C-alpha atoms as a printed R data frame, in Angstrom:
    type eleno elety resid chain resno       x        y      z
1   ATOM     1    CA   MET     A     1 -77.519  -54.244 75.108
2   ATOM     2    CA   THR     A     2 -76.598  -53.513 71.499
3   ATOM     3    CA   THR     A     3 -73.312  -51.967 70.222
4   ATOM     4    CA   GLU     A     4 -73.228  -49.698 67.219
5   ATOM     5    CA   THR     A     5 -71.117  -51.062 64.335
6   ATOM     6    CA   PRO     A     6 -68.876  -48.321 62.919
7   ATOM     7    CA   LYS     A     7 -69.374  -47.520 59.225
8   ATOM     8    CA   PRO     A     8 -66.558  -48.929 56.924
9   ATOM     9    CA   SER     A     9 -65.458  -45.495 55.771
10  ATOM    10    CA   LEU     A    10 -65.089  -44.182 59.289
11  ATOM    11    CA   SER     A    11 -63.285  -47.387 60.289
12  ATOM    12    CA   LEU     A    12 -60.757  -46.986 57.436
13  ATOM    13    CA   TRP     A    13 -60.152  -43.310 58.375
14  ATOM    14    CA   ARG     A    14 -59.830  -44.177 62.058
15  ATOM    15    CA   HIS     A    15 -57.024  -46.785 61.278
16  ATOM    16    CA   ARG     A    16 -55.380  -44.630 58.603
17  ATOM    17    CA   HIS     A    17 -51.955  -44.707 60.399
18  ATOM    18    CA   PHE     A    18 -51.788  -48.481 60.013
19  ATOM    19    CA   TYR     A    19 -52.283  -48.092 56.207
20  ATOM    20    CA   LEU     A    20 -49.598  -45.515 56.202
21  ATOM    21    CA   PHE     A    21 -47.112  -48.050 57.639
22  ATOM    22    CA   ILE     A    22 -47.776  -50.643 54.876
23  ATOM    23    CA   ALA     A    23 -48.131  -48.095 52.075
24  ATOM    24    CA   PRO     A    24 -44.359  -48.022 51.190
25  ATOM    25    CA   PHE     A    25 -44.621  -51.745 50.291
26  ATOM    26    CA   PHE     A    26 -47.471  -51.338 47.857
27  ATOM    27    CA   LEU     A    27 -45.886  -48.176 46.410
28  ATOM    28    CA   ILE     A    28 -42.611  -50.024 45.671
29  ATOM    29    CA   PHE     A    29 -44.487  -53.061 44.360
30  ATOM    30    CA   ALA     A    30 -46.592  -50.762 41.997
31  ATOM    31    CA   VAL     A    31 -43.488  -49.007 40.628
32  ATOM    32    CA   PHE     A    32 -41.029  -51.884 40.383
33  ATOM    33    CA   GLY     A    33 -43.395  -54.920 40.023
34  ATOM    34    CA   LEU     A    34 -46.782  -54.124 38.659
35  ATOM    35    CA   TYR     A    35 -45.812  -51.302 36.231
36  ATOM    36    CA   PRO     A    36 -43.049  -53.382 34.494
37  ATOM    37    CA   LEU     A    37 -45.423  -56.284 34.286
38  ATOM    38    CA   LEU     A    38 -48.148  -54.366 32.579
39  ATOM    39    CA   PHE     A    39 -45.761  -52.392 30.352
40  ATOM    40    CA   SER     A    40 -44.117  -55.607 29.052
41  ATOM    41    CA   LEU     A    41 -47.595  -56.930 28.302
42  ATOM    42    CA   TYR     A    42 -48.211  -53.785 26.230
43  ATOM    43    CA   LEU     A    43 -44.843  -54.258 24.533
44  ATOM    44    CA   SER     A    44 -45.828  -57.695 23.326
45  ATOM    45    CA   PHE     A    45 -48.229  -55.954 20.870
46  ATOM    46    CA   VAL     A    46 -45.703  -53.377 19.497
47  ATOM    47    CA   LYS     A    47 -42.376  -53.069 17.751
48  ATOM    48    CA   TRP     A    48 -39.754  -51.231 19.788
49  ATOM    49    CA   ASP     A    49 -36.010  -51.329 20.053
50  ATOM    50    CA   GLY     A    50 -35.849  -49.310 23.288
51  ATOM    51    CA   LEU     A    51 -34.619  -46.035 21.636
52  ATOM    52    CA   THR     A    52 -36.920  -45.072 18.750
53  ATOM    53    CA   GLN     A    53 -40.635  -44.510 18.606
54  ATOM    54    CA   ILE     A    54 -42.996  -47.352 19.506
55  ATOM    55    CA   HIS     A    55 -45.063  -48.789 16.653
56  ATOM    56    CA   TRP     A    56 -48.304  -50.714 17.165
57  ATOM    57    CA   ALA     A    57 -47.947  -54.237 15.656
58  ATOM    58    CA   GLY     A    58 -51.069  -55.976 16.882
59  ATOM    59    CA   LEU     A    59 -50.792  -59.770 16.799
60  ATOM    60    CA   SER     A    60 -47.873  -59.838 14.296
61  ATOM    61    CA   ASN     A    61 -45.414  -60.752 17.099
62  ATOM    62    CA   PHE     A    62 -47.515  -63.754 17.950
63  ATOM    63    CA   GLN     A    63 -47.713  -64.820 14.316
64  ATOM    64    CA   LYS     A    64 -43.954  -64.498 13.983
65  ATOM    65    CA   MET     A    65 -43.406  -66.986 16.861
66  ATOM    66    CA   ALA     A    66 -44.791  -69.794 14.776
67  ATOM    67    CA   HIS     A    67 -42.120  -69.414 12.061
68  ATOM    68    CA   ASP     A    68 -39.212  -68.620 14.466
69  ATOM    69    CA   ASP     A    69 -36.917  -71.582 14.002
70  ATOM    70    CA   GLN     A    70 -34.410  -70.281 16.628
71  ATOM    71    CA   LEU     A    71 -37.262  -70.174 19.240
72  ATOM    72    CA   TRP     A    72 -38.246  -73.728 18.565
73  ATOM    73    CA   THR     A    73 -34.528  -74.788 18.696
74  ATOM    74    CA   ALA     A    74 -34.173  -73.022 22.035
75  ATOM    75    CA   LEU     A    75 -37.264  -74.706 23.386
76  ATOM    76    CA   SER     A    76 -36.057  -78.180 22.158
77  ATOM    77    CA   ASN     A    77 -32.634  -77.545 23.742
78  ATOM    78    CA   THR     A    78 -34.464  -76.587 26.999
79  ATOM    79    CA   VAL     A    79 -36.378  -79.884 27.003
80  ATOM    80    CA   VAL     A    80 -33.166  -81.956 26.300
81  ATOM    81    CA   ILE     A    81 -31.134  -80.153 29.035
82  ATOM    82    CA   GLY     A    82 -34.081  -80.640 31.476
83  ATOM    83    CA   LEU     A    83 -34.300  -84.363 30.704
84  ATOM    84    CA   LEU     A    84 -30.571  -84.664 31.283
85  ATOM    85    CA   TYR     A    85 -30.444  -83.112 34.699
86  ATOM    86    CA   VAL     A    86 -33.842  -83.132 36.364
87  ATOM    87    CA   PRO     A    87 -34.252  -86.956 36.888
88  ATOM    88    CA   PRO     A    88 -30.660  -87.614 38.232
89  ATOM    89    CA   MET     A    89 -30.902  -84.524 40.406
90  ATOM    90    CA   MET     A    90 -34.218  -85.518 41.938
91  ATOM    91    CA   ILE     A    91 -32.980  -89.119 42.601
92  ATOM    92    CA   LEU     A    92 -29.687  -87.802 44.170
93  ATOM    93    CA   ALA     A    93 -31.555  -85.238 46.306
94  ATOM    94    CA   PHE     A    94 -34.007  -87.968 47.495
95  ATOM    95    CA   VAL     A    95 -31.110  -90.418 48.335
96  ATOM    96    CA   PHE     A    96 -29.162  -87.695 50.270
97  ATOM    97    CA   ALA     A    97 -32.245  -86.515 52.054
98  ATOM    98    CA   GLN     A    98 -32.953  -90.101 53.182
99  ATOM    99    CA   LEU     A    99 -29.381  -90.460 54.452
100 ATOM   100    CA   LEU     A   100 -29.459  -87.128 56.312
101 ATOM   101    CA   ASN     A   101 -32.834  -88.145 57.864
102 ATOM   102    CA   ALA     A   102 -31.368  -91.311 59.226
103 ATOM   103    CA   PRO     A   103 -31.211  -91.323 63.087
104 ATOM   104    CA   TRP     A   104 -27.813  -93.044 63.165
105 ATOM   105    CA   LEU     A   105 -25.985  -90.422 61.098
106 ATOM   106    CA   LYS     A   106 -23.773  -87.957 63.022
107 ATOM   107    CA   PHE     A   107 -22.668  -84.437 62.078
108 ATOM   108    CA   LYS     A   108 -25.904  -83.824 60.087
109 ATOM   109    CA   SER     A   109 -25.544  -79.978 60.248
110 ATOM   110    CA   LEU     A   110 -22.072  -80.326 58.691
111 ATOM   111    CA   TYR     A   111 -23.312  -82.454 55.766
112 ATOM   112    CA   ARG     A   112 -26.364  -80.153 55.199
113 ATOM   113    CA   ALA     A   113 -24.053  -77.124 54.907
114 ATOM   114    CA   ALA     A   114 -21.696  -79.015 52.644
115 ATOM   115    CA   PHE     A   115 -24.537  -79.958 50.254
116 ATOM   116    CA   PHE     A   116 -26.026  -76.405 50.328
117 ATOM   117    CA   ILE     A   117 -22.717  -74.513 49.629
118 ATOM   118    CA   PRO     A   118 -22.906  -74.885 45.860
119 ATOM   119    CA   CYS     A   119 -26.292  -73.079 45.768
120 ATOM   120    CA   VAL     A   120 -24.769  -69.941 47.309
121 ATOM   121    CA   THR     A   121 -21.378  -70.076 45.562
122 ATOM   122    CA   PRO     A   122 -20.858  -67.189 43.070
123 ATOM   123    CA   MET     A   123 -21.398  -68.305 39.523
124 ATOM   124    CA   ALA     A   124 -18.079  -66.731 38.378
125 ATOM   125    CA   VAL     A   125 -16.172  -69.111 40.644
126 ATOM   126    CA   ILE     A   126 -18.243  -72.080 39.585
127 ATOM   127    CA   ALA     A   127 -17.660  -71.218 35.955
128 ATOM   128    CA   PHE     A   128 -13.862  -70.968 36.436
129 ATOM   129    CA   VAL     A   129 -13.629  -74.348 38.197
130 ATOM   130    CA   PHE     A   130 -15.906  -76.149 35.760
131 ATOM   131    CA   GLN     A   131 -14.044  -74.782 32.732
132 ATOM   132    CA   LEU     A   132 -10.929  -76.405 34.248
133 ATOM   133    CA   ILE     A   133 -12.830  -79.639 34.799
134 ATOM   134    CA   PHE     A   134 -14.381  -79.772 31.360
135 ATOM   135    CA   SER     A   135 -11.275  -78.660 29.392
136 ATOM   136    CA   SER     A   136 -10.816  -81.055 26.499
137 ATOM   137    CA   GLU     A   137  -6.984  -80.965 26.639
138 ATOM   138    CA   HIS     A   138  -6.086  -80.524 30.317
139 ATOM   139    CA   GLY     A   139  -9.450  -81.076 32.036
140 ATOM   140    CA   VAL     A   140  -9.627  -83.165 35.239
141 ATOM   141    CA   LEU     A   141 -12.698  -85.061 34.005
142 ATOM   142    CA   ASN     A   142 -11.056  -86.416 30.861
143 ATOM   143    CA   TYR     A   143  -7.865  -87.254 32.806
144 ATOM   144    CA   ALA     A   144  -9.950  -89.195 35.280
145 ATOM   145    CA   LEU     A   145 -11.985  -91.064 32.631
146 ATOM   146    CA   GLN     A   146  -8.928  -92.043 30.687
147 ATOM   147    CA   HIS     A   147  -7.065  -93.418 33.818
148 ATOM   148    CA   LEU     A   148 -10.048  -95.037 35.423
149 ATOM   149    CA   PHE     A   149 -11.048  -96.853 32.278
150 ATOM   150    CA   PRO     A   150  -7.750  -97.394 30.348
151 ATOM   151    CA   PHE     A   151  -9.166 -100.538 28.651
152 ATOM   152    CA   LEU     A   152 -11.727  -98.338 26.807
153 ATOM   153    CA   HIS     A   153  -8.997  -96.222 25.120
154 ATOM   154    CA   LEU     A   154 -11.122  -93.159 25.452
155 ATOM   155    CA   THR     A   155 -10.062  -90.025 23.481
156 ATOM   156    CA   PRO     A   156 -10.506  -86.624 25.148
157 ATOM   157    CA   ILE     A   157 -14.189  -85.578 25.110
158 ATOM   158    CA   PRO     A   158 -14.796  -81.999 23.758
159 ATOM   159    CA   TRP     A   159 -17.298  -81.158 26.590
160 ATOM   160    CA   LEU     A   160 -17.609  -77.460 25.705
161 ATOM   161    CA   GLU     A   161 -16.745  -77.603 21.949
162 ATOM   162    CA   SER     A   162 -19.243  -80.259 20.860
163 ATOM   163    CA   GLU     A   163 -22.884  -79.665 20.077
164 ATOM   164    CA   GLY     A   164 -23.879  -82.840 21.817
165 ATOM   165    CA   TRP     A   165 -21.561  -82.862 24.831
166 ATOM   166    CA   SER     A   166 -22.146  -79.216 25.679
167 ATOM   167    CA   LYS     A   167 -25.608  -80.016 26.944
168 ATOM   168    CA   ALA     A   168 -24.273  -82.855 29.108
169 ATOM   169    CA   ALA     A   169 -21.689  -80.562 30.569
170 ATOM   170    CA   ILE     A   170 -24.380  -77.965 31.519
171 ATOM   171    CA   ALA     A   171 -26.479  -80.694 33.016
172 ATOM   172    CA   ILE     A   172 -23.565  -82.022 35.176
173 ATOM   173    CA   LEU     A   173 -22.958  -78.379 36.425
174 ATOM   174    CA   VAL     A   174 -26.639  -77.939 37.321
175 ATOM   175    CA   VAL     A   175 -26.898  -81.258 39.082
176 ATOM   176    CA   TRP     A   176 -23.850  -80.389 41.255
177 ATOM   177    CA   ARG     A   177 -25.191  -76.863 41.968
178 ATOM   178    CA   TRP     A   178 -28.855  -77.523 42.748
179 ATOM   179    CA   THR     A   179 -28.983  -81.019 44.204
180 ATOM   180    CA   GLY     A   180 -28.403  -79.647 47.737
181 ATOM   181    CA   TYR     A   181 -31.288  -77.142 47.393
182 ATOM   182    CA   ASN     A   182 -33.754  -79.868 46.418
183 ATOM   183    CA   MET     A   183 -32.316  -82.071 49.131
184 ATOM   184    CA   VAL     A   184 -33.153  -79.530 51.803
185 ATOM   185    CA   LEU     A   185 -36.789  -79.320 50.571
186 ATOM   186    CA   MET     A   186 -37.142  -83.104 50.571
187 ATOM   187    CA   LEU     A   187 -35.536  -83.358 54.006
188 ATOM   188    CA   ALA     A   188 -38.090  -80.982 55.332
189 ATOM   189    CA   GLY     A   189 -40.833  -83.049 53.746
190 ATOM   190    CA   LEU     A   190 -39.396  -86.301 55.218
191 ATOM   191    CA   GLN     A   191 -39.225  -84.730 58.754
192 ATOM   192    CA   GLY     A   192 -42.861  -83.746 58.421
193 ATOM   193    CA   ILE     A   193 -44.043  -87.392 58.118
194 ATOM   194    CA   PRO     A   194 -45.208  -88.628 61.561
195 ATOM   195    CA   GLY     A   195 -43.007  -91.325 63.031
196 ATOM   196    CA   ASP     A   196 -46.173  -93.173 64.183
197 ATOM   197    CA   TYR     A   197 -46.716  -94.378 60.676
198 ATOM   198    CA   TYR     A   198 -43.375  -96.163 60.486
199 ATOM   199    CA   GLU     A   199 -43.826  -97.635 63.999
200 ATOM   200    CA   ALA     A   200 -47.195  -99.043 63.042
201 ATOM   201    CA   ALA     A   201 -45.735 -100.413 59.805
202 ATOM   202    CA   GLU     A   202 -42.922 -102.195 61.668
203 ATOM   203    CA   LEU     A   203 -45.409 -103.730 64.058
204 ATOM   204    CA   ASP     A   204 -47.224 -105.084 61.055
205 ATOM   205    CA   GLY     A   205 -43.982 -106.545 59.806
206 ATOM   206    CA   ALA     A   206 -43.444 -104.151 56.818
207 ATOM   207    CA   SER     A   207 -39.902 -104.076 55.369
208 ATOM   208    CA   LYS     A   208 -37.987 -100.849 54.853
209 ATOM   209    CA   ILE     A   209 -38.711 -101.007 51.125
210 ATOM   210    CA   GLN     A   210 -42.465 -101.468 51.736
211 ATOM   211    CA   GLN     A   211 -42.356  -98.526 54.125
212 ATOM   212    CA   MET     A   212 -40.639  -96.480 51.373
213 ATOM   213    CA   ILE     A   213 -43.244  -97.435 48.737
214 ATOM   214    CA   HIS     A   214 -46.433  -97.218 50.887
215 ATOM   215    CA   ILE     A   215 -45.605  -94.440 53.410
216 ATOM   216    CA   THR     A   216 -42.633  -92.224 52.381
217 ATOM   217    CA   LEU     A   217 -43.267  -91.750 48.586
218 ATOM   218    CA   PRO     A   218 -47.055  -91.137 48.856
219 ATOM   219    CA   LEU     A   219 -46.660  -88.628 51.721
220 ATOM   220    CA   LEU     A   220 -43.669  -87.029 49.988
221 ATOM   221    CA   LYS     A   221 -45.436  -86.664 46.683
222 ATOM   222    CA   PRO     A   222 -46.452  -82.916 47.115
223 ATOM   223    CA   THR     A   223 -42.792  -82.099 47.905
224 ATOM   224    CA   LEU     A   224 -41.545  -84.054 44.962
225 ATOM   225    CA   ALA     A   225 -44.042  -82.350 42.746
226 ATOM   226    CA   PHE     A   226 -42.921  -78.966 44.067
227 ATOM   227    CA   CYS     A   227 -39.204  -79.774 43.533
228 ATOM   228    CA   GLY     A   228 -39.917  -81.015 39.993
229 ATOM   229    CA   LEU     A   229 -41.938  -77.916 39.140
230 ATOM   230    CA   LEU     A   230 -39.146  -75.592 40.437
231 ATOM   231    CA   SER     A   231 -36.631  -77.598 38.402
232 ATOM   232    CA   LEU     A   232 -38.622  -77.399 35.224
233 ATOM   233    CA   LEU     A   233 -39.044  -73.619 35.716
234 ATOM   234    CA   GLY     A   234 -35.365  -73.313 36.426
235 ATOM   235    CA   THR     A   235 -34.596  -75.126 33.147
236 ATOM   236    CA   LEU     A   236 -36.803  -72.784 31.212
237 ATOM   237    CA   TYR     A   237 -35.315  -69.612 32.625
238 ATOM   238    CA   MET     A   238 -31.746  -70.864 33.214
239 ATOM   239    CA   PHE     A   239 -29.335  -68.255 32.138
240 ATOM   240    CA   ASP     A   240 -26.085  -67.734 34.132
241 ATOM   241    CA   GLU     A   241 -24.884  -71.350 33.946
242 ATOM   242    CA   ILE     A   242 -25.191  -71.458 30.198
243 ATOM   243    CA   PHE     A   243 -23.914  -67.906 29.702
244 ATOM   244    CA   VAL     A   244 -20.638  -68.433 31.507
245 ATOM   245    CA   MET     A   245 -20.115  -71.990 30.345
246 ATOM   246    CA   THR     A   246 -20.978  -71.990 26.649
247 ATOM   247    CA   ASN     A   247 -22.654  -68.667 25.888
248 ATOM   248    CA   GLY     A   248 -25.318  -70.792 24.060
249 ATOM   249    CA   GLY     A   249 -22.848  -72.487 21.774
250 ATOM   250    CA   PRO     A   250 -21.289  -74.059 19.900
251 ATOM   251    CA   GLY     A   251 -23.638  -72.539 17.350
252 ATOM   252    CA   SER     A   252 -27.014  -72.623 19.108
253 ATOM   253    CA   SER     A   253 -26.730  -76.079 20.465
254 ATOM   254    CA   SER     A   254 -26.956  -75.092 24.140
255 ATOM   255    CA   THR     A   255 -29.153  -71.997 23.763
256 ATOM   256    CA   ASN     A   256 -32.154  -72.604 25.996
257 ATOM   257    CA   PHE     A   257 -35.275  -70.297 26.265
258 ATOM   258    CA   GLY     A   258 -33.743  -67.970 28.828
259 ATOM   259    CA   MET     A   259 -30.590  -67.562 26.757
260 ATOM   260    CA   TYR     A   260 -32.634  -66.948 23.594
261 ATOM   261    CA   LEU     A   261 -34.770  -64.392 25.425
262 ATOM   262    CA   PHE     A   262 -31.677  -62.530 26.508
263 ATOM   263    CA   GLN     A   263 -30.268  -62.538 22.934
264 ATOM   264    CA   ILE     A   264 -33.445  -61.145 21.241
265 ATOM   265    CA   SER     A   265 -33.819  -58.561 24.073
266 ATOM   266    CA   PHE     A   266 -30.319  -57.212 24.610
267 ATOM   267    CA   ASP     A   267 -28.359  -58.344 21.504
268 ATOM   268    CA   ASP     A   268 -31.035  -57.649 18.862
269 ATOM   269    CA   PHE     A   269 -33.066  -55.075 20.860
270 ATOM   270    CA   ARG     A   270 -36.344  -56.569 19.685
271 ATOM   271    CA   LEU     A   271 -38.166  -55.735 22.956
272 ATOM   272    CA   GLY     A   272 -41.621  -56.101 21.653
273 ATOM   273    CA   TYR     A   273 -41.065  -59.541 20.208
274 ATOM   274    CA   ALA     A   274 -39.168  -60.561 23.396
275 ATOM   275    CA   SER     A   275 -42.087  -59.547 25.529
276 ATOM   276    CA   CYS     A   276 -44.467  -61.482 23.255
277 ATOM   277    CA   VAL     A   277 -42.326  -64.619 23.576
278 ATOM   278    CA   ALA     A   278 -41.898  -64.323 27.294
279 ATOM   279    CA   TYR     A   279 -45.646  -63.806 27.889
280 ATOM   280    CA   SER     A   280 -46.625  -66.669 25.590
281 ATOM   281    CA   VAL     A   281 -44.278  -69.171 27.306
282 ATOM   282    CA   ALA     A   282 -45.246  -67.910 30.685
283 ATOM   283    CA   LEU     A   283 -48.890  -68.462 29.956
284 ATOM   284    CA   ILE     A   284 -48.095  -72.070 28.818
285 ATOM   285    CA   VAL     A   285 -46.161  -72.612 32.061
286 ATOM   286    CA   VAL     A   286 -48.990  -71.230 34.208
287 ATOM   287    CA   LEU     A   287 -51.518  -73.601 32.415
288 ATOM   288    CA   ALA     A   288 -49.163  -76.601 32.862
289 ATOM   289    CA   THR     A   289 -48.638  -75.732 36.515
290 ATOM   290    CA   MET     A   290 -52.420  -75.555 37.180
291 ATOM   291    CA   LEU     A   291 -52.844  -78.888 35.356
292 ATOM   292    CA   MET     A   292 -50.076  -80.503 37.471
293 ATOM   293    CA   ASN     A   293 -51.526  -79.127 40.679
294 ATOM   294    CA   ARG     A   294 -55.003  -80.431 39.804
295 ATOM   295    CA   MET     A   295 -53.529  -83.897 38.974
296 ATOM   296    CA   ASN     A   296 -51.571  -83.849 42.233
297 ATOM   297    CA   ARG     A   297 -54.501  -82.900 44.243
298 ATOM   298    CA   LYS     A   298 -56.603  -85.673 42.726
299 ATOM   299    CA   ASN     A   299 -53.911  -88.194 43.454
300 ATOM   300    CA   VAL     A   300 -53.658  -86.989 47.122
301 ATOM   301    CA   GLU     A   301 -57.414  -87.187 47.531
302 ATOM   302    CA   ALA     A   302 -57.510  -90.611 46.003
303 ATOM   303    CA   GLY     A   303 -54.701  -91.776 48.370
304 ATOM   304    CA   LEU     A   304 -56.614  -90.497 51.399
305 ATOM   305    CA   ARG     A   305 -59.732  -92.399 50.470
């Protein structure tokens, strides 16, 4: 006995009510997601201030990027701030995740909530508190450093007024705010490692350090790579932390890429050039991400062999 397969067009029409249920999502995505994406791509080839007529500029926006010293300064500041906070944040998140994954630790839910609270705290509150901490005259941090290390005869550090120290102040704030978020991701990765591996390693006489090197770190590598990638993207497009702490200053010493993009978009109203810069850097990030994923996949495959 054979059954007749309905034609695709008839099948679509027969199930049209299902498509009506999911249509609002695609409609909203098309209006608020896809259209702005395509329109900003078009803007990268024009000159437009948002009010006057649009003028076609071709590739001139892309040529201008090569001679834009402020753009290269912002990218170099982004790299410096990232180097200052990503490694210590990853190490702290890994250490805290290991502690919270320990079977002997009590009140784990309380500690997890405490570590995650900075991620959901409003930035206005964080800015107010950290401006008190980093104040050069009455700041808590300078007071603590001078009294903890009196033999060094430290002078008050201008955390927010110095071109060098402003990056360090931002890095400290970001470490405090986002370590808990990365810790939760790493904790989930640790809890996904089968306990049989550790039991077998203990039977073979492996020490805790050997288990860490040969079991935990290799199996946690995808999670670590994911956290590192999120942190690098966060560094590139970080805005609110820098805006409320230093507003990109003093001078342009703490202006990162996200801050520079905001300035050329909404201070200078060079929307065409801003779209060009955003798309160019986004393309570089996509290529770098694909390269990292490919390298990570090769490492995992090599580890499984």
